[in-house]
FIPA-124667 format. One record per residue: x, y, z of N, C-alpha, C in turn; residue in one letter. Coordinates in steps of 0.2 Angstrom, whole numbers, plus 2048, in hexadecimal, padded with zeros to 3 digits. Example, Ala and Ser with C-alpha at 12.3 -4.5 7.8 and 13.67 -1.06 7.14 Angstrom:
<nodes>
NODE; n.east; n.north; n.up; ca.east; ca.north; ca.up; c.east; c.north; c.up; roke
NODE; 842; 7E4; 827; 83E; 7EA; 827; 842; 7F0; 827; A
NODE; 840; 7F5; 823; 844; 7FB; 824; 840; 800; 827; S
</nodes>
This chain:
<nodes>
NODE; n.east; n.north; n.up; ca.east; ca.north; ca.up; c.east; c.north; c.up; roke
NODE; 502; 994; F3E; 4FA; 996; F3F; 4F9; 992; F49; M
NODE; 4F5; 997; F4B; 4F6; 993; F51; 4EF; 991; F53; E
NODE; 4ED; 98A; F56; 4EB; 988; F57; 4E2; 98E; F57; F
NODE; 4E4; 991; F5D; 4DD; 996; F5F; 4DB; 998; F57; N
NODE; 4DE; 998; F54; 4DD; 99D; F4B; 4D8; 996; F49; Q
NODE; 4DC; 991; F48; 4DA; 98B; F45; 4D2; 98A; F47; I
NODE; 4D0; 98A; F4E; 4CA; 988; F53; 4C6; 991; F4F; E
NODE; 4C6; 995; F4E; 4C3; 99A; F4C; 4C2; 99A; F46; T
NODE; 4C4; 997; F42; 4C7; 997; F3B; 4BE; 992; F3B; R
NODE; 4BF; 98B; F3E; 4BB; 985; F3E; 4B5; 989; F41; T
NODE; 4B6; 98D; F45; 4AD; 98F; F49; 4AA; 993; F43; D
NODE; 4AE; 997; F3E; 4AB; 99B; F39; 4A7; 998; F34; E
NODE; 4AA; 992; F34; 4AB; 98D; F2D; 4A1; 98C; F2B; M
NODE; 49F; 989; F23; 498; 986; F25; 499; 980; F24; K
NODE; 491; 97E; F27; 493; 978; F25; 491; 974; F23; S
NODE; 491; 978; F1C; 492; 973; F15; 497; 971; F14; D
NODE; 49C; 978; F16; 4A4; 975; F13; 4A9; 96F; F18; E
NODE; 4AC; 96E; F10; 4AF; 963; F12; 4B6; 966; F18; V
NODE; 4B3; 963; F1C; 4BC; 95E; F22; 4BE; 95B; F22; R
NODE; 4C4; 95A; F21; 4CB; 957; F20; 4CE; 954; F28; C
NODE; 4D1; 94E; F2B; 4D7; 952; F2E; 4DB; 94E; F2F; F
NODE; 4DF; 951; F31; 4E6; 94D; F2F; 4EC; 951; F36; E
NODE; 4EC; 94A; F3A; 4F1; 94A; F40; 4EC; 94F; F42; N
NODE; 4EF; 94F; F48; 4E9; 954; F4C; 4E7; 95C; F48; D
NODE; 4E7; 960; F45; 4E6; 964; F44; 4E1; 963; F3D; L
NODE; 4D9; 967; F3E; 4D3; 967; F3A; 4D8; 96C; F34; E
NODE; 4D7; 969; F2C; 4D6; 96B; F27; 4D0; 96D; F25; L
NODE; 4CF; 971; F21; 4CD; 974; F1D; 4CE; 973; F14; I
NODE; 4C7; 96F; F10; 4CA; 96E; F0B; 4C6; 975; F06; S
NODE; 4CA; 977; F01; 4C6; 97B; EFC; 4C9; 977; EF3; I
NODE; 4C3; 979; EF1; 4C5; 976; EEA; 4C9; 97E; EE6; S
NODE; 4CD; 979; EE1; 4D3; 980; EDC; 4D0; 97F; ED7; L
NODE; 4D1; 984; ED3; 4D1; 982; ECD; 4D7; 987; ECA; E
NODE; 4DA; 982; EC4; 4E2; 987; EC3; 4E2; 983; EBE; A
NODE; 4E7; 987; EB7; 4E9; 986; EB1; 4F0; 984; EB4; E
NODE; 4F1; 980; EAD; 4F7; 97C; EAE; 4FB; 97C; EA8; V
NODE; 500; 97A; EA6; 503; 978; EA0; 504; 972; E9E; P
NODE; 500; 96F; E99; 4FE; 969; E97; 504; 963; E97; E
NODE; 50A; 966; E99; 50E; 961; E9A; 50D; 960; EA2; A
NODE; 50F; 966; EA5; 50F; 963; EAC; 507; 95F; EAF; L
NODE; 501; 961; EAB; 4FC; 95D; EAD; 4FE; 954; EA9; Y
NODE; 502; 955; EA3; 502; 94C; EA2; 507; 94B; EA5; A
NODE; 50E; 94C; EAA; 513; 94B; EAF; 50D; 947; EB4; G
NODE; 507; 94D; EB6; 504; 94B; EBE; 500; 945; EBB; M
NODE; 4FC; 944; EB7; 4F9; 940; EB6; 4FC; 939; EB3; K
NODE; 503; 93A; EB0; 507; 931; EB0; 50A; 92F; EB6; D
NODE; 50C; 935; EBB; 50E; 933; EC4; 509; 930; EC5; F
NODE; 502; 934; EC6; 4FB; 931; EC9; 4FB; 929; EC8; I
NODE; 4FA; 928; EC1; 4F9; 921; EBE; 4FF; 91D; EC0; S
NODE; 504; 91F; EC2; 508; 91A; EC5; 50B; 91B; ECD; G
NODE; 505; 91D; ED0; 508; 91F; ED8; 501; 91C; EDB; N
NODE; 4FF; 917; EDD; 4F7; 918; EE1; 4F6; 91B; EE5; N
NODE; 4FD; 91C; EE8; 4FA; 920; EF1; 4FC; 927; EED; K
NODE; 4FA; 92A; EE8; 4FA; 930; EE5; 4F2; 931; EE2; W
NODE; 4F0; 936; EE2; 4E9; 938; EDE; 4EB; 942; EDF; D
NODE; 4E8; 946; EDA; 4E9; 94C; ED7; 4E9; 950; EDE; Q
NODE; 4E5; 94E; EE0; 4E4; 954; EE9; 4E9; 953; EEB; S
NODE; 4EB; 94D; EED; 4F4; 94D; EF0; 4F8; 94E; EED; K
NODE; 4FB; 950; EE9; 4FF; 952; EE3; 4FD; 959; EE2; L
NODE; 4FA; 95B; EE1; 4F9; 963; EE1; 4FB; 966; EE9; I
NODE; 4F7; 964; EEF; 4F8; 966; EF6; 4FF; 965; EF6; S
NODE; 503; 95F; EF4; 50A; 95D; EF6; 50F; 964; EF3; S
NODE; 50B; 964; EEC; 50D; 969; EE8; 512; 971; EEC; A
NODE; 50B; 971; EED; 50A; 979; EF1; 50D; 979; EF8; I
NODE; 50D; 974; EFC; 511; 974; F01; 514; 976; F03; A
NODE; 51A; 972; EFC; 520; 971; EF9; 522; 978; EF9; N
NODE; 51E; 97B; EF4; 521; 981; EF0; 523; 988; EF8; F
NODE; 51C; 988; EFD; 51A; 98B; F01; 522; 98B; F06; L
NODE; 522; 986; F07; 527; 981; F0D; 52E; 983; F0A; F
NODE; 530; 985; F02; 537; 985; F01; 536; 98E; EFF; Q
NODE; 531; 991; F00; 532; 997; EFE; 532; 99B; F06; N
NODE; 532; 998; F0D; 531; 99C; F10; 52C; 99C; F18; G
NODE; 525; 996; F15; 522; 998; F19; 521; 997; F1F; S
NODE; 521; 998; F25; 522; 997; F2C; 51D; 991; F2F; D
NODE; 516; 991; F2C; 510; 98E; F2B; 511; 987; F2F; D
NODE; 50E; 985; F33; 510; 97D; F38; 50B; 979; F33; R
NODE; 504; 97B; F30; 503; 975; F2E; 507; 975; F27; A
NODE; 509; 979; F22; 50C; 978; F1C; 513; 973; F1F; V
NODE; 516; 976; F23; 51D; 973; F24; 51C; 96D; F26; T
NODE; 515; 96A; F2A; 513; 962; F2B; 513; 95E; F25; E
NODE; 50E; 961; F21; 50C; 960; F1A; 511; 95E; F16; K
NODE; 518; 964; F18; 51E; 961; F12; 526; 95A; F15; Y
NODE; 521; 95C; F1A; 525; 957; F1E; 524; 94E; F1E; L
NODE; 51E; 94F; F1E; 519; 948; F1D; 51A; 946; F19; N
NODE; 51A; 949; F0F; 519; 947; F0B; 520; 946; F0A; D
NODE; 524; 949; F0A; 52E; 944; F0B; 52E; 940; F0C; I
NODE; 52B; 93E; F12; 52C; 935; F16; 526; 932; F14; F
NODE; 520; 936; F11; 51D; 930; F0E; 517; 92E; F13; N
NODE; 518; 934; F18; 512; 930; F1F; 509; 933; F1D; L
</nodes>
């Protein structure tokens, strides 16, 4: 995604949307609701309870970035998230 596309998207945002800053890129957070198999939920819950640096949001975000990167996404933000998660930055 080009920087000017990010600027355009942020100009169109409503004032009540949540904004997060990661590195020098501005990212917009959204809520996501999904049904997952109970076994995956239990595994996620166990992982999070044993790793203080992780929470549900970070885990899901990391999993999505991993999937997109490994399936050919060429978006710079996806690649950056994927690499940061690999090196625990």
